[in-house]
C-alpha positions in Angstrom: 11.8 -20.3 -8.1 10.4 -19.0 -4.8 9.8 -15.3 -4.3 10.1 -13.1 -1.3 9.2 -9.4 -1.6 10.2 -6.6 0.8 8.6 -3.3 1.6 9.9 -1.0 4.3 10.6 2.5 5.5 14.3 1.8 6.0 15.6 3.9 3.1 18.9 3.0 1.5 21.4 4.8 3.9 21.5 2.3 6.8 22.4 -1.4 7.2 18.9 -2.7 7.7 18.1 -3.7 4.1 21.5 -5.2 3.4 21.3 -7.2 6.7 17.9 -8.6 5.9 18.6 -9.5 2.3 22.0 -11.0 3.2 20.5 -13.2 5.9 17.7 -14.3 3.5 20.1 -15.2 0.8 22.3 -17.2 3.2 19.3 -19.2 4.4 17.5 -19.4 1.0 20.1 -19.0 -1.7 17.7 -20.1 -4.5 15.0 -17.6 -3.5 14.4 -14.5 -5.6 14.3 -11.3 -3.4 12.2 -8.5 -4.9 12.3 -4.9 -3.4 8.8 -3.3 -3.7 9.9 -0.1 -2.0 12.2 1.0 0.8 11.3 4.7 0.4 8.0 4.6 2.4 7.9 7.6 4.7 8.9 6.6 8.3 6.0 4.9 10.1 3.5 5.8 7.3 1.3 2.7 7.2 -1.2 4.2 4.9 1.5 4.8 2.3 2.9 1.3 2.7 -0.6 -0.1 2.3 -1.3 1.8 -0.9 2.0 0.7 -2.5 1.7 -3.0 -1.5 -2.0 -3.1 -2.5 -1.0 -2.1 -6.0 1.9 -4.5 -6.3 1.4 -7.9 -4.6 -1.1 -9.4 -7.0 1.4 -9.1 -9.8 3.6 -11.8 -8.2 3.1 -15.6 -8.6 1.1 -17.5 -6.1 3.1 -18.8 -3.2 5.1 -15.6 -2.9 5.9 -14.3 0.6 5.6 -10.6 1.2 7.3 -9.0 4.2 5.8 -5.8 5.4 8.5 -4.0 7.4 6.8 -0.8 8.4 5.6 -0.3 12.1 6.7 -3.8 13.0 6.5 -3.3 16.8 4.4 -6.0 18.4 2.0 -5.8 21.3 -0.9 -7.8 22.8 -3.3 -5.7 20.7 -1.2 -5.8 17.5 0.5 -9.2 17.1 2.9 -10.4 14.5 0.9 -12.5 11.9 0.9 -14.4 8.7 -2.0 -13.5 6.4 -2.9 -15.7 3.5 -4.8 -14.2 0.5 -5.2 -15.8 -2.9 -2.3 -18.1 -2.3 0.0 -15.3 -1.2 1.6 -15.0 2.3 2.0 -11.7 4.1 4.2 -11.3 7.2 3.9 -8.3 9.4 2.2 -6.7 12.4 -1.6 -6.8 12.4 -2.0 -3.1 13.4 -4.7 -2.2 10.9 -2.4 -1.9 7.8 -3.4 -5.2 6.3 -7.1 -4.3 6.5 -6.3 -1.4 4.0 -4.5 -3.7 1.5 -7.1 -6.4 0.9 -10.5 -6.2 -0.7 -11.5 -9.6 0.5 -11.3 -11.6 3.7 -8.0 -13.5 4.1 -8.1 -17.3 3.8 -6.0 -17.6 7.0 -4.7 -15.4 9.7 -2.1 -16.9 12.0 -0.8 -15.1 15.1 2.8 -16.1 15.3 4.1 -18.2 18.1 7.6 -18.8 16.8 10.5 -17.7 18.9 12.6 -14.9 17.4 16.4 -15.2 16.9 17.5 -12.7 19.5 16.5 -11.0 22.8 16.3 -7.6 21.1 12.9 -6.3 20.0 13.8 -3.4 17.7 14.4 -5.3 14.4 11.5 -7.7 14.1 12.0 -8.2 10.4 15.6 -9.5 10.9 15.0 -11.5 14.1 11.5 -13.0 13.4 10.0 -12.3 10.0 13.0 -13.9 8.2 12.6 -17.0 10.3 8.9 -17.2 9.4 9.6 -16.6 5.7 12.1 -19.4 5.6 9.6 -21.8 7.2 6.9 -20.9 4.6 9.3 -21.1 1.6 10.4 -24.5 2.9 6.8 -25.7 2.9 5.7 -25.3 6.5 2.0 -24.8 7.0 1.1 -21.4 8.6 -0.8 -23.2 11.4 2.4 -24.8 12.5 3.9 -21.4 13.2 1.1 -20.0 15.5 -2.5 -19.8 16.4 -5.5 -19.1 14.2 -7.1 -15.6 14.5 -10.7 -14.9 13.3 -10.2 -11.5 11.7 -7.8 -8.7 11.1 -7.4 -5.6 13.2 -9.4 -3.0 11.2 -8.3 0.5 10.4 -10.8 3.0 9.2 -10.2 4.0 5.6 -11.3 7.5 4.8 -13.8 7.0 1.9 -15.1 9.7 -0.4 -18.3 11.4 0.8 -21.2 12.9 -1.1 -23.1 16.2 -0.3 -25.9 17.0 -2.7 -24.2 17.1 -6.1 -20.7 17.2 -4.7 -18.3 14.2 -4.4 -15.6 15.0 -1.9 -12.4 13.0 -1.6 -8.9 13.5 -0.3 -5.3 13.0 -1.3 -4.0 9.7 -0.1 -0.7 9.3 -2.0 1.9 11.3 -3.8 4.2 9.4 -6.2 7.8 10.1 -7.1 6.7 12.4 -9.9 4.6 14.4 -7.5 1.4 13.1 -9.2 -1.4 13.4 -6.7 -3.6 10.3 -6.1 -6.9 10.6 -4.4 -9.3 8.1 -2.7 -11.9 8.8 -5.4 -12.1 5.6 -7.5 -13.3 5.4 -11.1 -16.1 3.2 -9.9 -17.3 5.7 -7.3 -16.9 8.6 -9.8 -19.1 6.9 -12.5 -21.7 5.6 -10.1 -22.3 9.0 -8.5 -21.7 11.1 -11.6 -24.0 9.2 -14.0 -22.5 10.8 -17.0 -23.3 14.3 -15.8 -21.0 17.3 -16.5 -18.6 18.1 -13.6 -16.0 20.5 -12.3 -13.0 19.3 -10.3 -12.0 22.0 -7.8 -8.3 22.2 -6.8 -7.3 25.1 -4.6 -8.3 27.8 -7.1 -8.0 25.6 -10.3 -11.0 24.1 -12.0 -10.9 21.1 -14.4 -13.8 20.0 -16.5 -12.6 16.7 -18.1 -11.0 13.4 -17.4 -8.2 12.3 -19.8 -6.5 8.9 -20.4 -2.8 10.0 -20.4 -0.5 12.8 -19.2 0.3 13.9 -22.7 -3.4 14.6 -23.5 -2.6 18.1 -22.4 0.4 20.4 -23.3 3.5 20.3 -21.2 3.0 22.3 -18.0 -0.8 22.0 -17.9 -2.9 20.2 -15.3 -4.5 16.8 -16.2 -7.0 14.6 -14.4 -7.1 10.9 -15.1 -7.7 7.5 -13.7 -4.4 5.6 -13.3 -3.8 1.9 -13.4 -4.5 1.9 -9.6 -8.1 2.9 -10.4 -8.0 6.2 -8.5 -8.5 9.7 -9.6 -5.0 11.2 -10.2 -4.1 14.9 -10.6 -0.9 15.6 -12.5 0.9 18.2 -14.5 2.4 17.0 -17.8 6.1 17.0 -17.2 5.6 19.0 -14.0 5.2 18.6 -10.2 1.5 18.8 -9.3 1.8 18.3 -5.6 4.1 21.3 -4.9 2.9 23.6 -7.7 -0.8 23.1 -6.8 -0.3 22.9 -3.0 -1.9 19.4 -3.0 -0.5 17.4 -0.1 -1.6 14.4 1.8 -5.1 14.7 3.3 -6.0 17.8 1.2 -9.6 17.8 0.0 -10.6 17.4 -3.6 -14.1 18.4 -4.6 -16.0 17.4 -7.7 -19.2 19.3 -8.4 -21.7 17.6 -10.8 -24.6 19.4 -12.5 -27.9 18.8 -10.9 
């Protein structure tokens, strides 16, 4: 069975999601539609990229992923199909895709397919569905547009080092208010080299990394590396973001012994 996934900032109040899924099912009744998330903050491409990056590779090859966040097209930011590891992504090449993939795409196709209306406020409904249908029905991406050499790049804020300090920032807050940083386990181990450390969090200091939330008593702070591979700050059965004042872009400092 063919698979199409959807990720958007539409929420669940309005008609957008229902209209898109209804039209897809009418045109592709045998296709399975999977909602990755529709609770992305409005226009938050960074959040959308993080969620999609941690979800898409779990689906079978041949899946089509529609990225319905910041879909407005321009000469600089065209609508595209991106192929990576046998998966197809449809969206606006405005830098978001460059944050999702750790490798160069196999193909990038700038769409040259006429949309289904003269309105330009609902690209997912009027154009992306049409492209998804073509891909599911076996059309080659090249038949839908022109080859592009590379993606539009968006600068990702990577952790920095200053002496014995590794400095990162909050990049995502999940539904439990667990705080996820841009410090990866790989970066932490490479810089730390098994040295003792202190994680400084707005007046709190942590001196260990755990493997699960329940490694500490309820209500206490825990640091761990989640399945996404990033350093996560949580409170066991609590709300770390609001209680610790850790919001998006807040700095996290890890001081290692010299």
